[in-house]
Structure formats: structure tokens, C-alpha cells
C-alpha positions as CSV (number, residue, x, y, z in Angstrom):
1,X,0.6,-72.2,36.6
2,X,1.6,-74.5,39.5
3,X,1.3,-73.9,43.5
4,X,3.6,-72.1,45.1
5,X,5.5,-74.2,47.7
6,X,4.9,-74.1,51.2
7,X,8.0,-72.8,52.2
8,X,7.7,-69.3,50.0
9,X,4.5,-68.9,51.8
10,X,3.4,-66.6,54.2
11,X,4.0,-67.7,57.9
12,X,0.4,-68.2,58.9
13,X,0.0,-70.5,56.2
14,X,2.9,-72.2,57.0
15,X,1.3,-73.0,60.6
16,X,-1.7,-73.9,59.5
17,X,-0.6,-76.8,56.9
18,X,1.7,-78.4,60.0
19,X,-1.5,-78.2,61.8
20,X,-3.7,-79.7,59.8
21,X,-1.2,-82.1,58.4
22,X,-0.9,-84.4,61.4
23,X,-4.9,-84.2,61.6
24,X,-5.5,-85.5,57.7
25,X,-2.7,-87.8,58.3
26,X,-4.7,-89.7,61.4
27,X,-8.0,-89.3,59.0
28,X,-5.9,-91.1,56.6
29,X,-5.0,-94.0,59.0
30,X,-8.0,-94.2,60.6
31,X,-9.7,-97.5,59.3
32,X,-5.9,-99.0,59.4
33,X,-6.1,-97.8,63.4
34,X,-9.0,-99.4,63.9
35,X,-8.6,-102.7,62.5
36,X,-5.4,-102.9,64.4
37,X,-7.7,-101.7,67.6
38,X,-10.0,-104.7,66.7
39,X,-6.9,-107.4,66.5
40,X,-6.4,-106.9,69.9
41,X,-9.6,-106.6,71.3
42,X,-12.0,-110.0,72.7
43,X,-14.4,-111.6,71.1
44,X,-16.9,-110.6,74.3
45,X,-16.8,-106.8,73.0
46,X,-18.1,-107.2,69.7
47,X,-20.5,-108.9,71.6
48,X,-21.4,-106.3,73.9
49,X,-21.1,-104.1,71.0
50,X,-18.2,-102.4,73.0
51,X,-16.8,-101.4,69.5
52,X,-14.6,-98.4,69.6
53,X,-14.4,-97.8,73.7
54,X,-11.2,-99.2,75.6
55,X,-11.2,-102.9,75.4
56,X,-12.2,-105.1,78.2
57,X,-8.8,-106.5,78.0
58,X,-5.5,-107.1,75.6
59,X,-6.0,-110.4,73.7
60,X,-3.6,-109.5,71.0
61,X,-1.5,-112.7,72.1
62,X,-4.2,-114.7,71.9
63,X,-5.6,-113.4,68.7
64,X,-2.9,-113.6,66.4
65,X,-2.1,-117.2,67.9
66,X,-5.1,-118.6,67.0
67,X,-4.5,-116.9,63.4
68,X,-1.4,-118.6,62.9
69,X,-1.9,-122.1,65.0
70,X,-5.6,-122.5,64.8
71,X,-6.4,-121.6,61.1
72,X,-5.2,-122.3,57.6
73,X,-3.9,-118.8,57.5
74,X,-0.1,-120.2,57.3
75,X,-1.4,-121.8,54.1
76,X,-3.2,-118.8,52.3
77,X,0.1,-116.8,53.0
78,X,1.8,-120.0,51.3
79,X,-0.4,-119.7,48.5
80,X,0.2,-115.8,48.0
81,X,3.7,-116.3,47.9
82,X,3.3,-118.9,45.1
83,X,0.8,-117.1,43.4
84,X,2.4,-113.5,44.0
85,X,6.2,-114.3,43.2
86,X,5.8,-116.1,39.7
87,X,3.4,-113.3,38.5
88,X,6.0,-111.0,39.7
89,X,8.6,-112.8,37.5
90,X,6.5,-113.4,34.5
91,X,4.9,-110.4,33.9
92,X,8.3,-108.5,34.7
93,X,10.4,-110.7,32.1
94,X,7.7,-110.7,29.4
95,X,6.8,-107.2,29.5
96,X,11.0,-106.3,29.5
97,X,11.4,-107.9,26.1
98,X,8.0,-106.5,24.8
99,X,9.1,-103.4,26.1
100,X,12.7,-103.7,24.0
101,X,10.9,-105.1,20.8
102,X,8.3,-102.0,21.0
103,X,10.6,-99.3,22.1
104,X,13.7,-100.2,20.0
105,X,12.7,-101.6,16.8
106,X,11.0,-99.7,14.0
107,X,8.3,-101.6,12.1
108,X,4.8,-101.0,10.4
109,X,2.4,-102.8,13.2
110,X,4.4,-101.3,16.0
111,X,2.3,-98.8,17.5
112,X,-0.5,-100.4,16.8
113,X,0.5,-103.3,18.8
114,X,1.5,-100.8,21.5
115,X,-2.3,-99.9,21.4
116,X,-3.3,-103.3,21.9
117,X,-1.2,-103.5,25.0
118,X,-2.5,-100.4,26.4
119,X,-6.2,-100.6,25.7
120,X,-6.0,-104.1,28.1
121,X,-5.8,-101.5,30.6
122,X,-9.1,-99.7,30.0
123,X,-11.6,-102.9,29.9
124,X,-13.4,-103.2,33.2
125,X,-12.1,-106.4,34.8
126,X,-15.7,-107.0,35.9
127,X,-17.3,-107.8,32.5
128,X,-14.1,-110.4,31.9
129,X,-15.7,-112.5,35.5
130,X,-17.9,-115.0,33.7
131,X,-15.9,-115.5,30.3
132,X,-12.5,-115.8,32.4
133,X,-14.0,-117.9,34.8
134,X,-15.7,-120.3,31.8
135,X,-11.8,-120.3,30.2
136,X,-10.4,-121.7,33.5
137,X,-13.2,-124.2,33.5
138,X,-12.9,-125.2,29.9
139,X,-9.2,-125.9,30.5
140,X,-9.2,-127.5,34.1
141,X,-7.5,-124.8,35.4
142,X,-10.6,-123.4,37.9
143,X,-9.3,-123.5,41.6
144,X,-5.9,-123.7,40.9
145,X,-2.6,-121.9,41.6
146,X,-1.5,-122.1,38.4
147,X,-4.9,-120.7,36.6
148,X,-4.2,-117.4,39.1
149,X,-1.0,-116.8,38.2
150,X,-1.8,-117.2,34.2
151,X,-4.3,-114.9,34.4
152,X,-2.7,-112.4,36.3
153,X,0.7,-112.6,34.2
154,X,-1.5,-112.2,31.3
155,X,-3.7,-109.1,32.4
156,X,-0.9,-107.3,34.0
157,X,1.6,-107.2,30.9
158,X,-0.2,-104.9,29.5
159,X,0.6,-102.2,31.7
160,X,4.5,-103.5,32.5
161,X,4.6,-103.4,28.5
162,X,3.8,-99.5,28.8
163,X,5.7,-98.9,31.7
164,X,9.0,-100.8,29.9
165,X,8.0,-99.0,26.8
166,X,8.2,-96.2,27.4
167,X,11.7,-96.3,30.3
168,X,13.4,-98.0,27.2
169,X,12.6,-95.0,24.8
170,X,14.0,-92.8,27.1
171,X,17.5,-94.2,27.2
172,X,20.1,-92.7,25.0
173,X,20.0,-94.8,21.7
174,X,23.4,-94.4,20.6
175,X,24.8,-97.3,23.3
176,X,22.6,-99.8,21.3
177,X,24.1,-98.3,17.9
178,X,27.7,-98.4,19.3
179,X,27.2,-102.1,20.6
180,X,25.4,-102.8,16.7
181,X,28.6,-101.0,15.0
182,X,31.1,-104.1,17.5
183,X,28.7,-106.7,16.0
184,X,26.8,-107.4,19.1
185,X,24.0,-109.9,18.3
186,X,20.6,-108.1,19.3
187,X,20.0,-110.7,22.3
188,X,23.3,-109.9,23.9
189,X,22.5,-106.3,23.8
190,X,19.2,-106.9,25.2
191,X,20.8,-108.8,28.2
192,X,24.1,-107.1,28.4
193,X,23.0,-103.3,27.6
194,X,19.5,-102.5,27.9
195,X,18.5,-105.0,30.9
196,X,21.6,-103.5,33.5
197,X,20.0,-100.2,32.8
198,X,16.6,-101.2,33.1
199,X,16.6,-102.4,36.8
200,X,15.9,-99.6,39.0
201,X,12.9,-99.7,36.4
202,X,12.2,-103.2,36.7
203,X,12.6,-102.8,40.2
204,X,9.7,-100.3,40.6
205,X,7.7,-102.3,38.8
206,X,8.0,-105.5,40.6
207,X,7.1,-103.2,43.7
208,X,3.6,-102.4,41.9
209,X,2.7,-105.5,40.8
210,X,3.7,-107.1,44.1
211,X,1.3,-105.0,46.0
212,X,-1.3,-105.2,42.8
213,X,-1.2,-109.2,43.1
214,X,-1.4,-109.9,46.4
215,X,-3.8,-107.4,47.6
216,X,-6.1,-108.7,44.8
217,X,-9.7,-109.9,46.3
218,X,-11.7,-110.3,43.0
219,X,-10.2,-112.5,41.3
220,X,-8.9,-114.7,43.8
221,X,-12.7,-115.1,44.9
222,X,-13.9,-115.8,41.2
223,X,-11.4,-118.1,40.2
224,X,-10.0,-120.2,42.9
225,X,-12.3,-121.8,46.6
226,X,-10.7,-123.4,49.7
227,X,-7.8,-123.4,51.1
228,X,-5.7,-125.5,48.7
229,X,-5.5,-122.8,46.4
230,X,-7.1,-119.5,47.9
231,X,-4.7,-116.6,48.5
232,X,-4.4,-114.9,52.0
233,X,-7.2,-111.9,50.8
234,X,-10.2,-114.3,50.3
235,X,-9.1,-116.9,52.8
236,X,-9.4,-114.1,55.4
237,X,-13.3,-114.4,55.0
238,X,-12.8,-118.2,56.2
239,X,-13.3,-116.4,59.9
240,X,-16.8,-115.8,59.0
241,X,-18.9,-118.4,60.5
242,X,-23.0,-118.9,59.3
243,X,-23.9,-116.6,61.9
244,X,-21.9,-114.3,63.2
245,X,-18.2,-113.2,62.0
246,X,-15.0,-113.0,64.2
247,X,-14.2,-109.8,63.9
248,X,-11.1,-109.9,66.0
249,X,-9.5,-113.0,63.9
250,X,-10.4,-110.9,60.5
251,X,-8.6,-107.8,62.0
252,X,-5.9,-109.9,63.2
253,X,-5.9,-111.9,59.5
254,X,-5.6,-108.3,58.2
255,X,-2.8,-106.9,59.4
256,X,-0.9,-109.4,58.9
257,X,-1.7,-110.1,55.0
258,X,-1.0,-106.5,55.2
259,X,2.6,-106.7,56.4
260,X,4.7,-108.2,53.4
261,X,3.5,-105.8,50.9
262,X,4.7,-102.8,53.3
263,X,7.5,-104.8,54.2
264,X,8.4,-105.4,50.1
265,X,8.2,-101.7,49.9
266,X,10.5,-100.8,52.5
267,X,13.0,-102.8,51.0
268,X,12.7,-101.9,48.1
269,X,12.3,-98.1,48.5
270,X,15.0,-97.0,47.3
271,X,14.7,-98.6,43.7
272,X,11.4,-97.9,43.7
273,X,11.4,-93.8,44.0
274,X,14.9,-94.3,41.2
275,X,13.0,-95.8,39.0
276,X,9.8,-93.5,39.4
277,X,12.0,-90.3,39.1
278,X,14.3,-91.7,36.5
279,X,14.3,-89.2,33.2
280,X,12.4,-86.7,35.2
281,X,14.7,-84.3,35.4
282,X,17.4,-84.0,32.6
């Protein structure tokens, strides 16, 4: 039923696998490699159509210096921090409480409420563009970081609740029953019994949501405009002039924008893997 592990395959299959793996890895990383190379090219290479040849000079320091010192990139990065961090905190906090309520308590509408959270994940977000934009205009939240944060929290809480509810249901219910026998209140059970056991799941979910929100481009363009509120994904387009695009600066800005999620993953890698694999085996 399952594929045979590569260690148990014939020697010829193992050699073919080991030979093709680096090629597949390079092919997968080729777009990122191209962006990294573009970020150190001079502007003249693009004017002379020297896209894939050897760079006429290496201008990495100059290009990245212009990105940080001669543009609004630091402000866009700070906007992304002010949007992403509150969103992660809000979505994870709400999903912990809703996951606890839906995973522990048994009441008549439990399953239907859970289905409402799940159903939101299947709605194509493109069809929400006009009503969400109109709603932010009516509430005075258009082109504000607060509006983008509130929308992301509302949209991500459904997925986070699905994640947390299933995780909490896998916890030993005997711990909660023992705490209730001792007379511990429900709030203290959540705070001192359940929440400490949810740390791996919280770490894994925080990394996922951080990556989703930081890399968001669609809603950043729909709900914000200008350097006062746009995150870095939308701010990179500011390097496009009316008649030409500064591809070397856009590439350098893209590399800078990609570093925080990568750093977040490596810092939380141990907790992230533990949260995803916890409960996979008995």
C-alpha cells in the first residue's frame, strides 16, 4: 500500500535517487537563485538585456544600500511587523479559546459551530474582495494597519480553530476530569492544565500564520495603499517607475522581505516539527 523506503530499494534505484535529488533541488530553488543573482546585478545589465549572462559588475552592496537607505523599505518592513505580530497573537489566542470550548465541552450546536469555522476555509478569498473593501470603507478602516490586522484575524481564526480543536481533542481527557474533581474552575483548567500542553501546537501554528500573513500580497494591495500602511510585499512594487522597473532593486527587496519568515522557521523549527508530529504515533 505504501511506497517501499529508499533504503530497501535495489542499489540501482538508490543511485538514481541520489543522482536526481540534487538536480530536483536546484530546479526547485532556481527562481530564488535567479532573484538572488538579479539582486547583485547593476542596472545596466537589464538595459543591455544581460539577464542570464555573467554580471558586468557586482553591485550587491550598492543595491541593498539603496533598498535600505534610499527607499521606504524600512518603513514597509516595520508595517509588516505591526501587521503580522498582532495578527498572530490575536488569531492564536482566539483559536486556543474556541478550540478549548469546541474540543472539551459537549453541547447541541457544537458540531455546527465547528462546521462554520471550517466552512470559512473553503470560501475563495477573491470573491470577498469587493465586500471586504466596502466594509473597511464604511468602518473607516481602509488604508489602515488596524483594518488589515482585524481582517486577517477574522479570516485566519477558522483554520486556527480547526487546528487547535483537533489538537485539544487528542489530549488525555482524564487530566481535565481530575482537575474538575479537585474543584478547579474551568478558566484555571484552561490556563494551567490545557494551555501548557498546547505549547507545541501554538508554536507550529504561530510559524504557519506568521508565514501566511507576512507573505500576503493580495489583501495588502486591496486594503492598503501608500507607505504609511502597506506591508513589505506590496511595498516592493514601489520600485516600479512609470516607464521602467528597477528589477535589481525589486530583487534585493524581495530577498530582504523573505528573510524574516525563513529566520522565524529556523528559530522555531524544533517546536514546529514537534507540534506537527505530536500524536502521529502512540
